[in-house]
C-alpha positions as CSV (number, residue, x, y, z in Angstrom):
1,M,23.0,-36.0,-14.0
2,H,19.4,-36.1,-12.7
3,D,16.3,-35.2,-14.3
4,I,14.2,-33.7,-11.3
5,F,14.9,-32.0,-8.3
6,I,12.6,-32.7,-5.3
7,S,11.8,-29.8,-3.0
8,Y,10.1,-30.8,0.1
9,S,9.4,-30.5,3.6
10,S,10.9,-33.5,5.8
11,Q,7.2,-33.8,7.5
12,D,6.1,-34.9,4.0
13,Q,8.6,-37.6,3.5
14,K,6.3,-40.4,2.6
15,I,4.5,-38.4,-0.1
16,A,8.0,-37.3,-1.3
17,D,9.3,-41.1,-1.2
18,A,6.2,-42.0,-3.3
19,V,6.7,-39.4,-5.9
20,V,10.3,-40.5,-6.1
21,N,9.5,-44.3,-6.4
22,I,6.8,-43.9,-9.4
23,M,8.9,-41.5,-11.4
24,E,12.0,-43.6,-11.1
25,N,9.8,-46.7,-12.0
26,Q,8.9,-44.6,-15.1
27,K,12.9,-43.9,-15.8
28,I,12.7,-40.3,-14.2
29,K,16.1,-39.9,-12.5
30,C,15.5,-37.9,-9.2
31,W,17.7,-36.1,-6.7
32,I,16.2,-36.0,-3.2
33,A,18.2,-34.5,-0.4
34,Y,18.2,-37.3,2.4
35,R,19.6,-39.9,-0.3
36,D,21.6,-37.8,-2.5
37,A,23.2,-34.9,-0.6
38,E,26.7,-35.1,0.4
39,A,26.9,-35.5,4.3
40,G,28.6,-33.1,6.3
41,S,29.6,-29.4,5.6
42,E,29.2,-29.7,2.1
43,Y,25.3,-30.3,2.1
44,A,24.1,-26.8,1.1
45,V,26.6,-26.9,-1.8
46,S,25.5,-30.3,-2.9
47,I,21.9,-28.9,-3.1
48,I,23.0,-25.8,-5.1
49,R,24.5,-28.5,-7.6
50,A,21.9,-30.4,-7.9
51,I,19.7,-27.6,-8.5
52,K,21.9,-26.4,-11.4
53,N,22.1,-29.8,-12.9
54,C,18.7,-30.9,-12.8
55,K,16.2,-30.2,-15.6
56,A,13.3,-29.2,-13.5
57,C,12.2,-28.9,-9.9
58,V,9.0,-30.7,-8.4
59,L,7.7,-28.3,-5.3
60,I,5.7,-30.7,-3.1
61,L,3.5,-28.0,-1.4
62,S,2.0,-28.5,1.9
63,H,1.3,-26.5,5.0
64,E,4.8,-27.4,6.1
65,S,6.8,-26.6,3.1
66,N,4.9,-23.5,2.7
67,T,6.8,-21.9,5.6
68,S,10.2,-23.8,5.3
69,K,13.0,-21.5,5.0
70,H,14.9,-24.4,3.4
71,V,12.2,-24.7,0.6
72,L,12.5,-21.3,0.2
73,N,15.9,-21.0,-0.4
74,E,15.8,-24.1,-2.8
75,I,13.0,-21.9,-4.7
76,N,15.0,-19.0,-4.6
77,S,18.1,-21.2,-6.4
78,C,15.5,-22.6,-9.0
79,V,14.5,-19.0,-9.8
80,N,18.2,-17.9,-9.9
81,Y,19.4,-20.6,-12.3
82,G,16.3,-20.7,-14.5
83,V,15.1,-24.1,-13.3
84,T,11.6,-24.5,-14.0
85,I,9.3,-25.2,-10.9
86,I,6.4,-27.8,-11.3
87,P,4.5,-27.3,-8.2
88,F,2.5,-30.3,-6.9
89,K,-0.1,-29.2,-4.2
90,I,-0.8,-31.9,-1.7
91,A,-2.9,-29.7,0.9
92,D,-5.2,-27.0,0.7
93,V,-3.0,-24.1,1.8
94,M,-2.8,-20.3,1.1
95,L,0.5,-19.5,-0.3
96,H,2.9,-17.9,2.0
97,E,4.1,-14.4,0.7
98,A,7.6,-15.3,-0.1
99,I,6.5,-18.5,-2.2
100,E,3.5,-16.5,-4.0
101,Y,6.1,-13.9,-4.6
102,Y,7.9,-16.5,-6.9
103,L,5.0,-19.1,-8.0
104,G,1.8,-17.1,-7.6
105,K,1.3,-17.0,-11.7
106,T,2.4,-20.6,-12.0
107,H,0.2,-23.4,-13.0
108,W,-0.6,-25.8,-10.1
109,L,-0.9,-29.8,-10.2
110,D,-3.8,-30.3,-7.3
111,A,-3.2,-33.6,-5.3
112,I,-5.4,-32.8,-2.2
113,T,-8.2,-35.4,-3.0
114,P,-7.2,-39.0,-2.8
115,P,-6.2,-41.4,-4.3
116,L,-2.7,-40.0,-4.3
117,E,-1.3,-42.2,-6.9
118,V,-3.5,-41.0,-9.5
119,H,-2.2,-37.4,-9.0
120,I,1.4,-38.3,-8.9
121,N,1.1,-40.4,-12.3
122,K,-0.4,-37.2,-13.9
123,L,2.5,-35.4,-12.5
124,V,4.8,-38.0,-14.2
125,D,2.9,-37.3,-17.6
126,R,3.6,-33.7,-17.1
127,V,7.3,-34.2,-16.2
128,K,7.8,-36.4,-19.0
129,M,6.5,-33.8,-21.5
130,F,8.6,-31.2,-19.9
131,I,11.7,-33.6,-20.2
132,N,11.0,-34.5,-23.9
133,K,9.9,-30.9,-24.8
134,E,6.7,-32.1,-26.5
135,Q,4.7,-29.8,-24.5
136,F,5.7,-27.4,-21.7
137,G,2.1,-26.2,-20.5
138,N,2.1,-23.5,-18.1
139,V,4.4,-24.5,-15.6
140,A,7.6,-22.4,-16.7
141,L,8.1,-19.3,-14.7
142,S,6.8,-16.2,-15.7
143,D,9.0,-14.1,-18.0
144,N,10.0,-11.9,-15.0
145,Y,12.2,-14.8,-13.9
146,K,13.5,-16.4,-16.8
147,T,17.3,-16.0,-17.4
148,T,19.0,-15.1,-20.4
149,E,21.0,-17.6,-22.1
150,V,24.5,-16.3,-23.0
151,S,26.9,-17.9,-25.5
152,V,30.0,-18.8,-23.5
153,S,31.9,-19.1,-26.7
154,K,31.5,-15.4,-27.4
155,V,32.5,-14.0,-23.9
156,D,35.3,-14.8,-21.8
157,R,33.4,-15.7,-18.4
158,F,36.5,-15.2,-16.3
159,A,37.1,-11.6,-17.4
160,T,35.5,-9.4,-14.3
161,R,34.9,-5.9,-13.6
162,M,33.3,-4.3,-10.5
163,A,29.6,-2.9,-11.2
164,K,27.1,-1.0,-9.0
165,Y,23.4,-1.3,-8.9
166,E,22.5,1.1,-11.9
167,E,24.7,-1.1,-14.3
168,L,23.0,-4.3,-13.0
169,A,19.4,-2.6,-13.4
170,G,20.6,-1.9,-17.0
171,L,21.5,-5.7,-17.4
172,G,18.0,-6.7,-16.4
173,Y,18.5,-7.3,-12.7
174,N,16.2,-5.8,-10.2
175,A,16.9,-5.8,-6.1
176,E,15.0,-9.2,-5.9
177,K,17.1,-10.8,-8.4
178,I,20.5,-9.3,-7.0
179,A,19.7,-10.4,-3.4
180,I,18.7,-13.9,-4.6
181,Q,22.0,-14.2,-6.4
182,L,24.0,-12.7,-3.2
183,V,22.4,-15.2,-1.0
184,E,23.1,-18.0,-3.4
185,N,26.7,-17.0,-3.4
186,D,26.8,-17.1,0.3
187,Y,25.7,-20.5,0.6
188,I,28.1,-21.6,-2.0
189,N,31.1,-19.7,-0.2
190,C,30.4,-20.5,3.5
191,N,30.0,-24.2,4.4
192,G,27.6,-24.2,7.9
193,I,25.6,-21.1,7.3
194,D,22.0,-21.0,8.0
195,E,19.0,-18.6,8.1
196,D,20.2,-17.0,11.3
197,N,23.4,-15.9,9.9
198,E,22.3,-15.5,6.3
199,G,19.0,-13.8,6.5
200,D,17.0,-14.3,3.2
201,A,16.7,-12.5,-0.1
202,Q,13.7,-10.4,0.8
203,Q,15.2,-9.0,3.6
204,W,18.5,-8.0,1.9
205,A,16.4,-6.8,-1.4
206,K,15.4,-3.7,0.6
207,F,19.0,-2.4,1.4
208,V,19.9,-3.2,-2.3
209,Q,17.4,-1.1,-3.8
210,N,17.3,1.5,-1.1
211,S,20.9,1.5,-0.1
212,T,22.6,1.3,-3.7
213,E,26.1,2.2,-3.1
214,T,26.4,0.1,0.0
215,F,26.5,-3.2,-2.4
216,Q,28.9,-3.4,-5.2
217,Y,29.6,-6.4,-7.4
218,L,32.1,-8.2,-9.2
219,L,30.7,-9.5,-12.5
220,N,32.1,-12.0,-14.7
221,G,32.3,-11.7,-18.8
222,E,28.5,-13.3,-18.6
223,D,27.2,-10.5,-16.3
224,K,26.6,-13.1,-13.3
225,I,27.5,-11.7,-9.8
226,V,30.6,-13.6,-8.8
227,G,31.6,-11.4,-5.8
228,D,30.7,-8.6,-3.9
229,W,31.2,-6.1,-0.8
230,S,28.3,-5.0,1.3
231,I,28.2,-2.9,4.3
232,L,25.3,-0.9,6.5
233,A,25.6,1.2,9.5
234,L,24.2,0.1,12.9
235,N,23.3,2.3,16.1
236,K,25.9,1.9,18.6
237,E,23.9,-0.4,20.9
238,M,23.4,-2.9,17.8
239,F,27.1,-2.5,16.8
240,N,28.0,-3.5,20.6
241,E,26.0,-6.3,20.3
242,A,27.4,-7.4,16.8
243,K,30.8,-6.6,18.4
244,A,30.2,-9.0,21.3
245,G,29.1,-11.9,18.9
246,R,25.2,-11.4,19.9
247,L,23.9,-10.1,16.6
248,L,22.3,-12.6,14.2
249,E,21.9,-11.1,10.8
250,K,18.4,-12.5,10.3
251,N,17.7,-9.7,12.7
252,I,19.2,-6.9,10.7
253,T,16.3,-5.2,8.9
254,Y,16.5,-2.0,7.0
255,D,14.3,0.0,9.4
256,K,16.8,-0.9,12.2
257,S,20.0,0.1,10.5
258,E,21.2,3.6,10.0
259,M,20.6,5.5,6.8
260,I,24.3,6.5,5.3
261,A,23.3,9.6,3.8
262,F,24.0,12.6,5.7
263,P,27.5,13.8,7.2
264,D,28.2,12.1,10.3
265,I,30.2,9.4,12.0
266,Y,29.0,6.0,11.8
267,Y,29.5,2.5,13.1
268,G,30.1,0.3,10.0
269,Y,29.2,-3.4,9.7
270,V,30.5,-5.3,6.9
271,L,28.0,-7.8,5.8
272,A,30.1,-9.5,3.1
273,I,33.2,-9.7,1.3
274,S,32.8,-12.5,-1.2
275,V,34.2,-14.2,-4.2
276,L,33.1,-17.6,-5.9
277,P,35.6,-20.4,-5.7
278,D,36.3,-20.0,-9.5
279,Y,37.3,-16.4,-9.3
280,R,39.6,-16.2,-6.0
281,N,42.6,-14.8,-7.3
282,M,44.5,-11.5,-6.4
283,Q,43.2,-9.4,-9.2
284,N,39.5,-10.2,-8.1
285,Y,40.1,-9.5,-4.4
286,M,41.8,-6.2,-5.2
287,Q,39.1,-4.9,-7.3
288,I,36.7,-5.6,-4.4
289,I,39.1,-4.0,-1.7
290,N,39.9,-1.3,-4.1
291,S,36.2,-0.6,-4.9
292,F,35.3,-0.6,-1.0
293,Y,37.9,2.0,-0.2
294,A,36.9,4.3,-3.1
295,Q,33.4,4.1,-1.9
296,L,34.7,5.2,1.7
297,E,36.8,7.9,-0.1
298,A,33.5,9.2,-1.8
299,Y,31.6,9.1,1.6
300,A,34.4,11.2,3.3
301,E,34.2,13.8,0.6
302,N,30.7,14.3,1.7
303,G,31.3,14.4,5.4
304,I,30.4,10.8,6.1
305,F,33.0,8.9,8.1
306,F,33.2,5.6,10.2
307,K,34.6,5.2,13.5
308,E,34.5,1.6,13.7
309,W,33.9,-1.7,11.6
310,C,32.6,-5.0,12.9
311,M,32.2,-8.0,10.6
312,N,30.9,-11.8,11.3
313,V,33.4,-14.0,9.3
314,F,32.3,-17.2,7.8
315,S,35.5,-18.4,5.8
316,A,39.0,-18.9,6.2
317,E,39.8,-17.0,2.8
318,I,38.0,-14.0,4.1
319,E,39.4,-14.5,7.6
320,N,42.9,-14.0,6.1
321,L,42.0,-11.3,3.9
322,I,40.4,-9.0,6.6
323,K,43.5,-9.6,8.8
324,K,45.6,-8.1,6.2
325,L,43.2,-5.2,6.2
326,G,44.1,-4.5,10.1
327,F,40.8,-6.3,11.5
328,I,41.2,-7.9,14.9
329,Y,39.5,-11.2,16.2
330,M,37.1,-10.5,19.0
331,C,35.1,-13.5,19.8
332,D,33.0,-16.0,18.1
333,N,29.6,-15.2,16.9
334,M,26.7,-16.9,19.1
335,S,25.4,-18.8,16.4
336,F,28.3,-19.2,13.6
337,G,31.2,-17.4,12.4
338,K,34.0,-15.3,13.9
339,I,33.6,-11.9,15.1
340,Y,36.4,-9.2,13.7
341,H,36.8,-5.5,14.8
342,Q,38.7,-2.6,13.4
343,I,38.8,0.9,14.9
344,F,38.8,3.1,11.8
345,M,39.2,6.6,13.3
346,P,42.2,7.2,13.3
347,L,42.8,5.2,10.0
348,P,44.9,2.1,10.4
349,K,48.1,1.8,9.2
350,N,47.6,-0.1,5.9
351,P,49.4,-0.4,2.4
352,I,46.1,-0.4,0.6
353,I,44.8,2.5,2.3
354,D,48.0,4.3,1.4
355,K,46.7,4.2,-2.1
356,F,44.0,6.7,-1.3
357,P,45.8,9.8,0.1
358,K,42.7,11.9,0.0
359,L,40.8,9.4,2.2
360,K,43.8,9.6,4.6
361,Q,43.7,13.5,4.3
362,L,39.8,13.5,4.8
363,Y,40.1,11.1,7.9
364,E,43.1,13.1,9.5
365,D,41.1,16.4,9.1
366,A,38.1,15.0,10.4
367,A,39.9,13.8,13.7
368,K,41.5,17.0,14.4
């Protein structure tokens, strides 16, 4: 196990190396990506595992890291797993809004004026105090971002249930925290995705908060999100772009999507069907799929129907699942993933849909 995760821009490699060298000379074990990350497709997963297993994160803040998507993803992960962030500011830079969102109230260690080594030694002292729990100073995250420790011995963490936004809000989640967890889960589940295919937590938080029924969640016994399904509606032009593999999810913003609120026929886009590795079993997949079709039935009762569905699939597990649901491969996405499509009016023949006779009748009536 490492003590400190180093979050930095590759443009600041020399300074990051200096921080690591001085810390490790003081017996503080560091995790730094270029040296310690697993090669190949497991790169993103190894970063997440490292963050989960480190005691704290040192963020080397510069002009470059301030706008780095990779650094922001690492901060997202630290916040999600309750890992304390100790910011080390090496440039006089105004915080990017996304960085400020998480760290605006955090005490900074400034290293702008030379000599750098003096500031690194101060950083080492701060890290030592944190590790030894002798003095925490003001480096911890604000109360808004602290996680609640759960006694695993008192709950069965493998017991699962589906939940909607309202229940999660009652458990202390907000839209931002939910979106962070969903993005984190996607990086765990899908080797090879990047910002183009994933978007970011701030982008999806707007959907989570404003279209609550279109995101539903699989919770474990510790009330952690271990799976989900999520959808949205696109106008016909964007839908055709998606079906042709030319749509990147980073470009799907709330104002460009269709509001699923009024009786109409929509073009649906499946953002995710997701289950974390430890929870991939028939029961959990069926909970998610049944929840999805139950929501479609509720929509249909209110005159809301979907003509077609499209999804960019990133993993073999989900590819096998949606094939069982009747989706058909169309093409590869321009960046990453496989595009699958399904005509939904009339309803496809599917034994799972057969479990929802009201859904079938409503779609039959609408097609007349």
